[in-house]
C-alpha positions, 0 to 999 in steps of 0.5 A: 201595140197597147197590149204589147207596150203593157207586157214590156213594162211588166216584162221589165218589172219581173225582170228587174226583181229577177235582176236583183236577185241574180247579182247575189247569185253571181257575186258569190259564184264569182268569188269561191265558185259555188251556186249559193242555192240557199240565196232563193230563200233568203230573198223569200225570206226577206219578203216575209221581214218586209211584210212583217215590219210594214204591218208593225209599221202601218197597223200598230205605230200608226204610220200613214205614209206609206213611203216612209213606212216603205223606206224603213221597212227596206232598211230593216229587211236589208240589215236583218237579212245581211245578218242572216247571209253573214251567219249562213256563210259563217256556220254552213259554208266557211267550215267546208270551204276546203273539202270536196266541191260538193260539200258546200253544195250539199250545204247550200241545199241544207240551208235552204231546206232548213229556210224554207221550213223554218219560215213554214213552221213560223208563219204557216203554210197560206199565203200572207198578203198585205194590203197595196202598198202603192196603187196609183198609175200613170196611163200613158196612151189609150190604145185603138181597142180601148185598152189603157196602157199604165206605168204604176208607180210601184213598177217605176220604184222597181225599175228605179231601184234596179238601176240605181242599184246596179250603178252602185254595186258596179262602182263598188266591185270596180272602183273600190278597195273592197271591190279590188279585194273580191276580184283578187280572190276571183282570181286566186284566193291563195295569192291575194291571202299572201298579199295581204287580203282578208279573204275571210273577210272579204268572202263574208262581205261578199255574202252579206252584200248578195243578201241585202240585194235578196233583201231589196228585190223581197220588199220589190216583190212584196210591193209588186205582188202583195203576197208572199209565201214559204215556197217563193224562194225557189222558182224565183232563185232558180230564175235568177240563177238562169238569169246570171248564167244567161247574162254572163256568171261573174258580170253584174250588168250580166245578171241584170241583163239576164233577169230582164231577158227571162222576165220578158221572155216569161211576160210575152210568152203568157201573154201571147201563147201559153202561161203553162210554158213560160218556164219552158220558154225561159230555160229553152232560150238560155239553152240556145244562147249557152250553146252558142255562147257558152259563157253567156251574154256578157260573161268572159271565157276562162283563161287556163294558165298552164 
């Protein structure tokens, strides 16, 4: 039981990071119907931005408060990564919006390769570690085998951040004018433009929001693992997209739910079976769910009007 509870905590933490990345995928796909395969590398780029500024604040500027440094790093990472998201949409995607469907996909793959190689050249191919940001843990209880079940403060930060951001962005999409514009563009971009909605601005803001969420995920990833590499964008990005599809593409709660499920499957499979096949287990569950629920767990089936 003690090992089960500990793995449950670890799985929820990992799933929260996947969920934050998945929200960016599901927002972009919901509006323009395109899989932004560069989103995983935007997440990786944001982790490097967080690493660089955390070291600057703590080593060069001498800020001793980890909480203050982490908050400043989070804000800076969100701003800079949002600028990257805006630039990627403006340069790589907007000119191809009226082209054939594969053109934006090819462009997204090209952006992904560019970001990965850019970080590799700029930062080197080796893993970049950082000193532990948050060390303290809370011992929940001690199991019969003498194993201490612990909940670290960094895990609390990651899960609370995911819950708060999900609530904020759900409110943004459902209750604000920007959210109404996003939902209108999702249904019919031409009709939305005829009704006075600035479609280009709405799509750009969606990319900016998705990049900002990727920045939060990148900072949380760095907080949790304490190391980042230039190739850390592909696998988490694919798993986050899998989470978005599993939860129901276009649904923000579905994206986080899918992320939590993927994180729990990986963690429990690694603990009780074989760590080498954790990815196989996650994608197998995805395939099984989509067979019986093609729209995902919380997704809505598309209705074709004639």
